[in-house]
C-alpha positions as CSV (number, residue, x, y, z in Angstrom):
1,X,6.3,-13.5,-8.4
2,X,6.8,-16.5,-6.2
3,X,3.9,-17.6,-4.1
4,X,3.4,-20.3,-1.5
5,X,1.5,-23.2,-2.9
6,X,-1.8,-24.1,-1.3
7,X,-2.2,-27.3,0.6
8,X,-3.1,-30.1,-1.8
9,X,-5.3,-33.1,-1.3
10,X,-3.6,-36.5,-0.5
11,X,-4.8,-37.8,-3.8
12,X,-2.9,-35.0,-5.6
13,X,0.4,-35.5,-3.7
14,X,3.3,-36.5,-6.1
15,X,4.2,-39.2,-3.5
16,X,0.7,-40.6,-3.6
17,X,0.5,-40.6,-7.4
18,X,3.8,-42.4,-7.6
19,X,2.6,-44.9,-5.0
20,X,-0.6,-45.5,-7.0
21,X,1.1,-46.0,-10.3
22,X,3.6,-48.4,-8.7
23,X,0.7,-50.3,-7.1
24,X,-1.2,-50.7,-10.4
25,X,1.9,-51.9,-12.3
26,X,3.1,-54.2,-9.5
27,X,-0.4,-55.7,-9.0
28,X,-1.0,-56.4,-12.7
29,X,2.5,-57.8,-13.4
30,X,2.6,-59.7,-10.1
31,X,-0.8,-61.3,-10.7
32,X,0.2,-62.3,-14.2
33,X,3.4,-63.9,-12.9
34,X,1.5,-65.7,-10.1
35,X,-1.6,-66.9,-12.0
36,X,-0.7,-67.2,-15.7
37,X,-0.7,-70.9,-16.8
38,X,-2.9,-72.1,-14.0
39,X,-6.1,-71.9,-16.1
40,X,-7.2,-74.0,-19.1
41,X,-7.2,-71.0,-21.6
42,X,-5.2,-67.8,-21.9
43,X,-8.4,-65.7,-21.7
44,X,-9.1,-67.3,-18.3
45,X,-5.6,-66.6,-17.2
46,X,-6.0,-62.9,-18.2
47,X,-9.4,-62.6,-16.6
48,X,-8.2,-64.1,-13.3
49,X,-5.1,-62.0,-13.3
50,X,-7.0,-58.7,-13.7
51,X,-9.5,-59.9,-11.1
52,X,-6.7,-60.7,-8.7
53,X,-5.3,-57.2,-9.3
54,X,-8.6,-55.6,-8.3
55,X,-8.8,-57.8,-5.2
56,X,-5.5,-56.5,-4.0
57,X,-6.9,-53.0,-3.9
58,X,-9.9,-54.3,-1.9
59,X,-7.6,-55.8,0.8
60,X,-7.9,-59.4,-0.6
61,X,-5.7,-61.8,-2.5
62,X,-6.2,-64.2,-5.3
63,X,-3.8,-66.6,-3.8
64,X,-4.1,-68.7,-0.7
65,X,-3.3,-66.7,2.5
66,X,-0.2,-68.8,3.2
67,X,0.9,-68.9,-0.4
68,X,3.9,-66.7,-1.3
69,X,3.8,-65.2,-4.7
70,X,6.5,-63.6,-6.9
71,X,8.4,-60.5,-5.6
72,X,6.3,-58.0,-7.5
73,X,3.1,-59.7,-6.2
74,X,4.3,-59.4,-2.6
75,X,5.1,-55.8,-3.1
76,X,1.7,-55.1,-4.6
77,X,0.1,-57.0,-1.6
78,X,1.3,-54.2,0.6
79,X,1.2,-51.0,-1.5
80,X,-2.2,-51.6,-3.2
81,X,-4.2,-51.5,0.1
82,X,-2.2,-48.5,1.1
83,X,-3.3,-46.8,-2.1
84,X,-6.9,-47.6,-1.4
85,X,-6.6,-46.3,2.1
86,X,-5.1,-43.1,0.9
87,X,-7.9,-42.6,-1.6
88,X,-10.5,-43.1,1.1
89,X,-8.7,-40.6,3.3
90,X,-8.8,-38.1,0.4
91,X,-12.5,-38.5,-0.1
92,X,-13.3,-38.2,3.6
93,X,-10.8,-35.3,4.0
94,X,-12.7,-33.2,1.6
95,X,-15.9,-34.0,3.4
96,X,-14.4,-33.4,6.8
97,X,-13.1,-30.0,5.6
98,X,-16.6,-28.9,4.4
99,X,-18.2,-30.1,7.7
100,X,-15.5,-28.3,9.8
101,X,-16.1,-25.1,7.9
102,X,-19.9,-25.4,8.5
103,X,-19.5,-26.2,12.2
104,X,-16.9,-23.4,12.7
105,X,-18.0,-20.4,10.6
106,X,-16.3,-17.1,10.9
107,X,-17.4,-15.1,13.9
108,X,-15.6,-11.8,13.4
109,X,-12.1,-10.3,13.2
110,X,-11.5,-12.0,9.9
111,X,-10.1,-10.7,6.6
112,X,-12.0,-11.0,3.4
113,X,-10.0,-11.5,0.2
114,X,-11.8,-11.2,-3.2
115,X,-10.4,-13.6,-5.8
116,X,-7.8,-16.3,-5.7
117,X,-5.3,-15.2,-8.2
118,X,-1.5,-15.3,-7.7
119,X,-1.3,-12.1,-5.6
120,X,-4.5,-12.9,-3.7
121,X,-3.1,-16.3,-2.7
122,X,0.1,-14.7,-1.5
123,X,-1.9,-12.4,0.7
124,X,-4.1,-15.3,1.9
125,X,-1.0,-17.1,3.0
126,X,0.2,-14.1,5.0
127,X,-3.3,-13.7,6.6
128,X,-3.2,-17.3,7.7
129,X,-0.1,-16.6,9.7
130,X,-1.1,-13.2,11.0
131,X,-2.1,-13.0,14.6
132,X,-4.3,-10.0,13.9
133,X,-6.9,-11.9,12.0
134,X,-9.1,-14.8,13.3
135,X,-9.6,-16.3,9.9
136,X,-9.6,-15.5,6.2
137,X,-12.6,-15.7,3.8
138,X,-11.9,-16.0,0.1
139,X,-14.7,-14.9,-2.2
140,X,-14.4,-16.4,-5.7
141,X,-16.5,-16.6,-8.8
142,X,-18.5,-19.8,-9.1
143,X,-16.5,-20.6,-12.3
144,X,-13.4,-21.2,-10.2
145,X,-12.0,-24.7,-10.7
146,X,-13.0,-27.2,-8.0
147,X,-9.3,-28.1,-7.4
148,X,-8.4,-24.5,-6.6
149,X,-11.3,-24.2,-4.1
150,X,-10.4,-27.5,-2.4
151,X,-6.8,-26.4,-2.2
152,X,-7.9,-23.2,-0.4
153,X,-10.2,-25.1,2.0
154,X,-7.5,-27.6,2.9
155,X,-5.3,-24.7,3.8
156,X,-7.9,-23.5,6.3
157,X,-9.5,-20.8,4.2
158,X,-13.3,-20.3,4.2
159,X,-14.3,-20.1,0.6
160,X,-17.5,-18.5,-0.7
161,X,-18.4,-18.9,-4.4
162,X,-20.7,-16.3,-6.0
163,X,-22.3,-16.1,-9.4
164,X,-21.4,-12.6,-10.4
165,X,-23.2,-12.9,-13.7
166,X,-26.6,-14.0,-12.4
167,X,-29.5,-12.0,-11.0
168,X,-30.1,-12.0,-7.3
169,X,-31.0,-15.4,-5.8
170,X,-31.7,-16.6,-2.3
171,X,-28.5,-18.7,-2.4
172,X,-26.4,-15.7,-3.3
173,X,-27.9,-13.7,-0.4
174,X,-27.1,-16.6,1.9
175,X,-23.5,-16.7,0.6
176,X,-23.1,-13.0,1.2
177,X,-24.3,-13.4,4.7
178,X,-21.7,-16.1,5.2
179,X,-18.9,-13.6,4.4
180,X,-19.9,-11.7,7.6
181,X,-18.8,-8.3,6.3
182,X,-20.3,-6.6,9.3
183,X,-17.5,-8.0,11.6
184,X,-14.6,-8.2,9.1
185,X,-11.4,-6.3,9.7
186,X,-11.5,-5.3,6.1
187,X,-11.8,-6.5,2.5
188,X,-8.8,-6.8,0.2
189,X,-9.0,-7.1,-3.6
190,X,-5.9,-7.6,-5.7
191,X,-7.5,-9.0,-8.8
192,X,-7.1,-7.3,-12.2
193,X,-9.3,-4.3,-13.1
194,X,-12.0,-3.7,-14.2
195,X,-13.2,-7.2,-13.2
196,X,-12.4,-6.4,-9.6
197,X,-14.6,-3.3,-9.7
198,X,-17.5,-5.4,-10.9
199,X,-17.0,-7.9,-8.1
200,X,-17.0,-5.1,-5.5
201,X,-20.0,-3.5,-7.0
202,X,-21.9,-6.8,-7.0
203,X,-21.2,-7.4,-3.3
204,X,-22.0,-3.8,-2.5
205,X,-25.4,-4.2,-4.2
206,X,-26.2,-7.3,-2.2
207,X,-25.0,-6.1,1.2
208,X,-27.5,-4.4,3.6
209,X,-27.1,-0.6,3.8
210,X,-26.6,-0.6,7.5
211,X,-23.4,-2.7,7.2
212,X,-20.3,-0.5,7.0
213,X,-17.6,-2.1,4.8
214,X,-14.0,-0.9,4.2
215,X,-12.5,-2.2,0.9
216,X,-8.8,-1.9,0.0
217,X,-8.9,-2.2,-3.8
218,X,-5.9,-2.6,-5.9
219,X,-6.1,-0.3,-9.0
220,X,-3.3,0.8,-11.3
221,X,-5.4,3.3,-13.2
222,X,-6.5,6.6,-11.6
223,X,-8.9,7.2,-14.4
224,X,-10.7,3.9,-13.8
225,X,-10.9,4.8,-10.1
226,X,-12.7,8.0,-10.9
227,X,-15.1,6.3,-13.3
228,X,-15.8,3.5,-10.8
229,X,-16.4,6.2,-8.1
230,X,-19.6,7.3,-9.9
231,X,-21.0,3.8,-9.4
232,X,-19.8,3.1,-5.9
233,X,-21.3,6.4,-4.6
234,X,-24.7,4.6,-4.8
235,X,-23.5,2.5,-1.9
236,X,-22.4,5.0,0.9
237,X,-21.8,2.1,3.3
238,X,-18.8,1.0,1.2
239,X,-15.7,2.9,1.9
240,X,-13.2,2.3,-0.9
241,X,-9.5,2.8,-0.4
242,X,-7.6,2.5,-3.7
243,X,-3.9,1.6,-3.9
244,X,-1.6,-0.3,-6.2
245,X,1.4,-2.4,-5.2
246,X,4.0,0.1,-6.6
247,X,2.3,2.8,-4.6
248,X,2.2,0.7,-1.5
249,X,5.9,-0.3,-1.9
250,X,6.9,3.4,-2.2
251,X,4.7,4.4,0.7
252,X,6.3,1.7,2.9
253,X,9.8,2.8,1.9
254,X,9.3,6.6,2.4
255,X,7.4,6.2,5.7
256,X,9.2,3.3,7.2
257,X,11.5,5.4,9.4
258,X,14.4,3.3,8.1
259,X,14.9,5.5,5.0
260,X,14.8,9.2,4.6
261,X,15.2,11.7,1.7
262,X,15.9,14.5,4.1
263,X,19.5,15.9,4.7
264,X,20.9,15.1,8.1
265,X,20.0,18.4,9.7
266,X,16.4,18.2,8.7
267,X,16.2,14.5,9.6
268,X,17.3,15.3,13.2
269,X,14.6,18.0,13.4
270,X,12.0,15.5,12.1
271,X,13.1,12.9,14.7
272,X,13.0,15.5,17.5
273,X,9.4,16.5,16.7
274,X,8.4,12.9,16.3
275,X,9.7,12.0,19.7
276,X,12.5,9.7,18.3
277,X,16.1,9.6,19.2
278,X,17.7,12.8,18.0
279,X,20.8,14.9,18.6
280,X,18.5,17.9,19.2
281,X,17.0,18.9,22.5
282,X,14.0,21.0,23.3
283,X,14.6,24.8,23.1
284,X,11.9,26.5,25.0
285,X,11.8,29.9,26.6
286,X,11.0,33.2,25.0
287,X,11.4,33.4,21.2
288,X,14.1,35.7,19.8
289,X,12.5,38.4,17.7
290,X,13.1,38.1,14.0
291,X,15.5,40.8,13.0
292,X,14.3,43.0,10.2
293,X,12.3,42.0,7.2
294,X,12.8,38.4,6.3
295,X,12.1,37.1,2.8
296,X,11.4,33.6,1.6
297,X,14.9,33.4,0.0
298,X,16.6,34.1,3.3
299,X,14.5,31.5,5.1
300,X,15.1,28.9,2.4
301,X,18.8,29.5,2.5
302,X,18.8,28.3,6.1
303,X,17.4,24.9,5.0
304,X,19.5,22.2,3.5
305,X,18.0,21.1,0.2
306,X,16.9,17.5,-0.4
307,X,18.2,16.0,-3.6
308,X,17.2,12.5,-4.6
309,X,19.0,10.3,-7.1
310,X,16.6,7.8,-8.9
311,X,18.4,5.2,-11.0
312,X,15.9,3.3,-13.2
313,X,12.2,4.1,-13.5
314,X,11.2,0.4,-13.7
315,X,7.8,-0.8,-12.2
316,X,7.8,1.6,-9.4
317,X,9.0,4.9,-10.9
318,X,5.7,6.7,-11.6
319,X,4.3,6.3,-8.1
320,X,7.7,6.8,-6.4
321,X,8.3,10.1,-8.3
322,X,4.8,11.3,-7.4
323,X,5.3,10.5,-3.7
324,X,8.7,12.1,-3.7
325,X,7.3,15.3,-5.3
326,X,4.8,15.5,-2.4
327,X,7.0,14.4,0.4
328,X,10.1,16.4,-0.6
329,X,8.5,19.9,-0.6
330,X,10.6,21.9,1.8
331,X,10.4,25.4,0.2
332,X,7.5,27.5,-1.3
333,X,10.0,28.7,-3.9
334,X,11.0,25.5,-5.6
335,X,9.9,21.9,-5.9
336,X,12.1,18.9,-5.0
337,X,15.3,18.3,-6.9
338,X,15.5,14.8,-8.5
339,X,18.1,13.4,-10.9
340,X,16.9,10.4,-12.9
341,X,19.4,8.0,-14.6
342,X,18.3,5.4,-17.1
343,X,19.0,4.4,-20.7
344,X,15.9,6.3,-21.8
345,X,15.3,8.5,-18.8
346,X,14.1,11.5,-20.7
347,X,11.4,9.7,-22.7
348,X,10.3,7.7,-19.7
349,X,9.9,10.8,-17.5
350,X,8.0,12.5,-20.3
351,X,5.6,9.6,-20.6
352,X,5.1,9.4,-16.8
353,X,4.2,13.1,-16.6
354,X,2.3,13.3,-19.9
355,X,-0.8,14.7,-18.2
356,X,1.1,17.4,-16.2
357,X,1.0,20.8,-17.9
358,X,4.4,21.9,-16.6
359,X,6.7,19.3,-15.0
360,X,8.9,22.1,-13.6
361,X,6.1,23.0,-11.2
362,X,6.2,19.6,-9.5
363,X,9.9,18.6,-9.7
364,X,13.2,20.0,-10.6
365,X,14.3,17.2,-12.9
366,X,17.6,16.4,-14.4
367,X,17.8,13.3,-16.6
368,X,20.9,11.4,-17.6
369,X,20.2,9.2,-20.7
370,X,22.8,6.4,-20.4
371,X,23.5,3.0,-18.9
372,X,23.8,3.4,-15.1
373,X,27.0,1.4,-15.0
374,X,28.7,3.7,-17.5
375,X,31.8,5.5,-16.3
376,X,30.5,8.7,-18.0
377,X,27.4,8.5,-15.8
378,X,29.5,8.3,-12.6
379,X,31.5,11.3,-13.7
380,X,28.3,13.2,-14.5
381,X,26.9,12.3,-11.1
382,X,30.0,13.6,-9.4
383,X,29.5,16.9,-11.2
384,X,25.9,17.1,-10.2
385,X,26.7,16.2,-6.5
386,X,29.4,18.8,-6.3
387,X,26.8,21.5,-7.1
388,X,23.8,19.9,-5.3
389,X,24.8,17.0,-2.9
390,X,22.5,14.0,-3.0
391,X,20.5,13.4,0.2
392,X,19.2,9.9,-0.8
393,X,19.3,7.4,-3.7
394,X,16.8,4.9,-5.0
395,X,17.6,2.2,-7.4
396,X,14.6,0.9,-9.2
397,X,15.9,-0.9,-12.3
398,X,13.8,-3.9,-13.5
399,X,16.5,-6.4,-12.4
400,X,17.5,-6.0,-8.7
401,X,20.9,-7.6,-9.5
402,X,21.6,-4.7,-11.9
403,X,20.4,-2.2,-9.3
404,X,22.8,-3.6,-6.7
405,X,25.7,-3.6,-9.1
406,X,24.9,0.0,-10.2
407,X,24.7,1.1,-6.5
408,X,28.1,-0.5,-5.8
409,X,29.6,1.3,-8.8
410,X,28.2,4.6,-7.7
411,X,29.3,4.3,-4.0
412,X,32.2,6.8,-4.4
413,X,29.6,9.4,-5.3
414,X,26.9,8.4,-2.9
415,X,29.1,8.2,0.2
416,X,27.0,7.6,3.4
417,X,23.6,8.8,2.2
418,X,20.6,6.4,2.5
419,X,20.3,4.0,-0.4
420,X,17.2,1.9,-1.3
421,X,16.9,-0.9,-3.9
422,X,13.8,-2.2,-5.5
423,X,13.6,-6.0,-5.1
424,X,10.7,-8.4,-4.8
425,X,12.5,-11.4,-3.3
426,X,15.4,-11.0,-0.8
427,X,16.7,-14.5,-1.6
428,X,17.5,-13.3,-5.2
429,X,20.1,-10.8,-4.0
430,X,21.1,-12.0,-0.5
431,X,24.5,-13.4,-1.7
432,X,25.3,-10.1,-3.4
433,X,24.3,-8.1,-0.3
434,X,26.5,-10.2,1.9
435,X,29.5,-9.8,-0.4
436,X,29.0,-6.1,-1.1
437,X,30.9,-3.6,1.0
438,X,28.1,-1.8,2.9
439,X,25.5,-4.1,1.4
440,X,23.9,-4.6,4.8
441,X,23.1,-0.9,5.0
442,X,21.1,-0.9,1.8
443,X,17.3,-0.8,2.3
444,X,15.4,-3.3,0.1
445,X,11.8,-2.2,-0.7
446,X,9.0,-3.8,-2.8
447,X,9.6,-7.1,-1.1
448,X,6.6,-9.4,-1.5
449,X,6.7,-10.2,2.2
450,X,6.2,-6.5,2.9
451,X,3.9,-5.4,0.1
452,X,1.6,-8.5,-0.1
453,X,1.0,-8.2,3.6
454,X,-2.4,-7.7,5.2
455,X,-1.1,-5.6,8.0
456,X,0.5,-3.2,5.5
457,X,-2.6,-3.1,3.2
458,X,-5.0,-2.6,6.1
459,X,-2.8,-0.1,7.9
460,X,-4.9,2.9,8.9
461,X,-2.1,5.1,10.3
462,X,-2.1,7.8,7.6
463,X,-5.7,7.0,6.6
464,X,-6.8,7.9,10.1
465,X,-4.8,11.1,10.1
466,X,-6.2,12.0,6.7
467,X,-9.7,11.4,7.8
468,X,-9.1,13.3,11.0
469,X,-7.6,16.3,9.2
470,X,-10.4,16.4,6.7
471,X,-12.9,16.5,9.6
472,X,-11.1,19.6,11.0
473,X,-10.9,21.1,7.5
474,X,-14.7,20.6,7.0
475,X,-15.5,22.1,10.4
476,X,-13.2,25.1,9.6
477,X,-14.9,25.6,6.2
478,X,-18.3,25.5,8.0
479,X,-17.2,28.1,10.4
480,X,-15.8,30.4,7.7
481,X,-18.9,30.0,5.5
482,X,-21.4,30.0,8.4
483,X,-22.8,26.6,7.3
484,X,-23.7,23.5,9.3
485,X,-20.6,21.5,10.3
486,X,-20.3,17.8,9.5
487,X,-21.8,15.4,12.1
488,X,-18.7,13.2,12.3
489,X,-15.3,12.5,10.8
490,X,-16.9,9.4,9.1
491,X,-19.7,11.5,7.5
492,X,-17.2,14.1,6.3
493,X,-14.9,11.5,4.8
494,X,-17.7,9.6,3.1
495,X,-18.8,12.7,1.1
496,X,-15.3,13.2,-0.4
497,X,-14.4,12.3,-4.0
498,X,-11.4,10.1,-4.6
499,X,-9.2,13.0,-5.5
500,X,-10.0,14.8,-2.3
501,X,-9.4,11.7,-0.2
502,X,-6.0,11.2,-1.9
503,X,-5.3,14.9,-1.2
504,X,-5.9,14.5,2.5
505,X,-3.8,11.4,2.5
506,X,-0.9,13.2,0.8
507,X,-1.2,16.0,3.4
508,X,-0.9,13.4,6.2
509,X,2.2,11.9,4.6
510,X,3.9,15.3,4.3
511,X,3.3,16.0,8.0
512,X,6.8,14.9,9.2
513,X,8.6,16.8,6.4
514,X,6.7,19.9,7.4
515,X,7.6,19.4,11.0
516,X,11.3,19.1,10.1
517,X,11.2,22.4,8.2
518,X,9.3,24.2,11.0
519,X,11.7,23.0,13.7
520,X,14.7,24.0,11.7
521,X,13.6,27.5,10.9
522,X,12.3,28.0,14.4
523,X,15.7,27.1,15.9
524,X,17.6,29.3,13.3
525,X,15.5,32.4,13.5
526,X,13.8,32.4,16.9
527,X,15.9,30.2,19.2
528,X,13.0,27.9,20.2
529,X,12.0,24.6,18.8
530,X,9.2,24.0,16.3
531,X,6.7,22.7,18.8
532,X,7.0,25.9,20.9
533,X,6.7,28.1,17.8
534,X,3.6,26.2,16.6
535,X,2.0,26.7,20.0
536,X,2.7,30.4,19.9
537,X,1.2,30.7,16.4
538,X,-1.9,28.8,17.5
539,X,-2.5,31.1,20.4
540,X,-2.2,34.1,18.1
541,X,-4.7,32.7,15.6
542,X,-7.2,31.4,18.1
543,X,-10.6,33.1,18.1
544,X,-9.9,35.6,15.3
545,X,-12.1,36.0,12.2
546,X,-10.7,34.7,8.9
547,X,-9.5,38.1,7.7
548,X,-7.7,38.8,11.0
549,X,-6.1,35.3,10.8
550,X,-4.7,36.0,7.3
551,X,-3.3,39.3,8.5
552,X,-1.5,37.5,11.3
553,X,-0.1,35.1,8.7
554,X,1.1,38.0,6.5
555,X,2.7,39.8,9.5
556,X,4.8,36.8,10.6
557,X,7.5,35.8,8.0
558,X,8.0,32.3,9.4
559,X,4.2,31.5,9.6
560,X,3.8,33.0,6.1
561,X,6.7,30.8,4.8
562,X,5.1,27.6,6.3
563,X,1.7,28.6,4.9
564,X,3.1,29.2,1.4
565,X,5.0,25.9,1.8
566,X,1.8,24.0,2.3
567,X,0.2,25.8,-0.6
568,X,3.0,24.6,-2.9
569,X,2.7,21.1,-1.7
570,X,-1.1,21.2,-2.2
571,X,-0.6,22.6,-5.7
572,X,2.0,19.9,-6.5
573,X,-0.6,17.2,-5.7
574,X,-3.2,18.7,-8.0
575,X,-0.7,19.4,-10.8
576,X,0.5,15.8,-10.7
577,X,-3.1,14.8,-11.4
578,X,-3.4,17.0,-14.5
579,X,-5.2,19.9,-12.9
580,X,-4.7,23.5,-14.1
581,X,-5.9,26.9,-12.9
582,X,-9.6,27.6,-13.8
583,X,-12.3,29.9,-12.7
584,X,-13.9,27.2,-10.6
585,X,-13.2,23.8,-9.1
586,X,-14.2,21.1,-11.5
587,X,-12.7,17.6,-11.1
588,X,-14.1,16.5,-14.5
589,X,-12.5,19.3,-16.4
590,X,-9.4,19.2,-14.2
591,X,-9.5,22.9,-13.1
592,X,-9.2,24.5,-9.7
593,X,-9.5,28.2,-8.7
594,X,-6.8,28.0,-6.0
595,X,-3.9,26.9,-8.3
596,X,-2.2,30.2,-8.2
597,X,1.6,29.8,-8.2
598,X,2.5,33.3,-7.0
599,X,2.0,33.5,-3.2
600,X,1.6,37.3,-3.1
601,X,-0.8,37.1,-5.9
602,X,-2.8,34.4,-4.1
603,X,-3.0,36.5,-0.9
604,X,-4.2,39.5,-2.8
605,X,-6.8,37.5,-4.8
606,X,-10.4,36.3,-4.2
607,X,-9.3,33.1,-2.4
608,X,-7.3,35.0,0.2
609,X,-9.2,33.6,3.2
610,X,-8.4,30.0,2.2
611,X,-4.8,30.7,3.3
612,X,-5.9,29.8,6.8
613,X,-6.4,26.2,5.7
614,X,-2.7,26.0,4.5
615,X,-1.7,27.7,7.8
616,X,-3.3,25.2,10.2
617,X,-1.8,22.3,8.3
618,X,1.5,23.6,9.8
619,X,0.1,23.6,13.3
620,X,-0.7,19.9,13.7
621,X,2.8,18.7,13.9
622,X,2.7,18.0,17.7
623,X,-0.2,15.5,17.2
624,X,-2.8,17.6,19.0
625,X,-5.1,17.5,16.1
626,X,-3.8,14.1,14.8
627,X,-4.2,12.3,18.1
628,X,-4.7,8.7,17.3
629,X,-6.8,8.1,20.4
630,X,-9.1,11.1,19.9
631,X,-12.6,10.3,18.9
632,X,-13.4,13.7,17.4
633,X,-11.7,16.9,16.5
634,X,-11.6,19.9,18.8
635,X,-14.8,21.9,18.7
636,X,-14.9,25.6,17.7
637,X,-13.8,27.8,20.6
638,X,-11.8,24.9,22.4
639,X,-8.2,25.4,23.2
640,X,-6.4,24.1,20.2
641,X,-9.1,24.9,17.7
642,X,-7.7,26.7,14.7
643,X,-10.9,28.2,13.4
644,X,-12.6,31.4,14.7
645,X,-15.0,31.0,17.6
646,X,-18.7,31.1,16.6
647,X,-20.0,34.6,17.4
648,X,-22.8,34.8,19.9
649,X,-26.3,34.6,18.4
């Protein structure tokens, strides 16, 4: 990973070092040439020569002012004082930086970065050029080398050194106050785990409980996240959002708007509902009655099927496949179809899904174990595409050059579908992109400039939607169970486990796919658009008790389809995390009592009433319940509320 180097002190500049070495050599040799032989003894000559060399660095000369010495002496007469001046500037520069930091402390709107490793420095560099942040504060262990700290300070970074291994001291408390967590935009930690967990825990333990802090913590192990969760729960004022760079890269790709896995028909529906440029137009009016009984198979047949080609698992494969499995659910009958090509695709996929009881429940996988640039592979892909056309392709080989060459080799099969290539540095492949036919249309993802970016890491778009939806979910649960509703979205979110937070986040990410499916089936079977149909469903469900709502769901084949679709997506999320069906919900034992694969069996089982949660996930596509400007969710009984109105007391 390339990273911008921090600003160095003058004294550590290669030019200054070369100047200093030249000055020393020139002054010594020049003084020897000018003085040697003028004294009665060699020792006196040597002593005076060395003394004269030192005087040159002190802006004096051993010769008479009007006396001209040898060439080297004259050169040293100029560069030796320059070296001294540079050294003085270096000393005062460090002092000036410290004084400036003290006189101009952070006052809010800053970003806090924990650690100064390679990735952390890359993010710090991005923050320094980001208009959204007033400053950057880097928190480092007090064992960090002095040169690294000075390099950060010279770049304009406020550095706070903490002794993580020591007991609480007054100096540590003062240092924590200097971080100004109460006014920070957020905290980013990209250091290695589990040390990073320890740093966050230490800061949480030394932060006043009334200070609310949001931490974006890089973690590549879900198991470690769950273990750390038991510790961080002691500090409810710390809101931890876990991510890893592969996950972030996949998220940025699949939700960028520049790349889609949906077939063109579904993509146009998605764009219409999202208010983007689309070939579709609003289709209001009275809905056409659904003719006769309509089964899930008939509805699914009206939907084009997404099919993703993944070439190379590489660094990003695990997170990418997990996100694809969630994002690509368009039918309650089958999961997303994915074809994986790599030299050891089968074994890699088996390792990635080792904790999943049945991979077939989360993805319809076909693996091709061969070199991506093999002619046999291209022929095999042509056979697969003839039966199930690809809707998108992602190349994630370890070497981006190989990914581009493989993509170019497969172009006769891919045609005009969206193609993305994993690459960390655009400069590495820019010449190939310019020379490749259609290279400009390829979407690069995983770029350091995109992933190691504070704006991307701190983005709250889907997080806000997840938090908002969870608030509605919690209020609905309270209405159904006749318990006290949560006081606020923040309080409801704070009580969630890591798994439940990630589940809400996955739901928010699937929202646009769900909107595309709804709009498509609405147009095919009712003659109106998805927004109109969602409004009609909402009006039918409003104010009913849970059992009556479930009966409405059962009586409407399209609403039933969308409800079952969300149930499959939700089940996919939990299956991917190693959960299986069990008599009760238990995150430690990885069991859940709602993991029933048969939709008719689920509707006839003890968890029947929970189907309304799946149903209202399909009714938020128009943004009413995901309004970014809304301060709170609709209250029970309001227009737009999806839960039954509270009965009169």
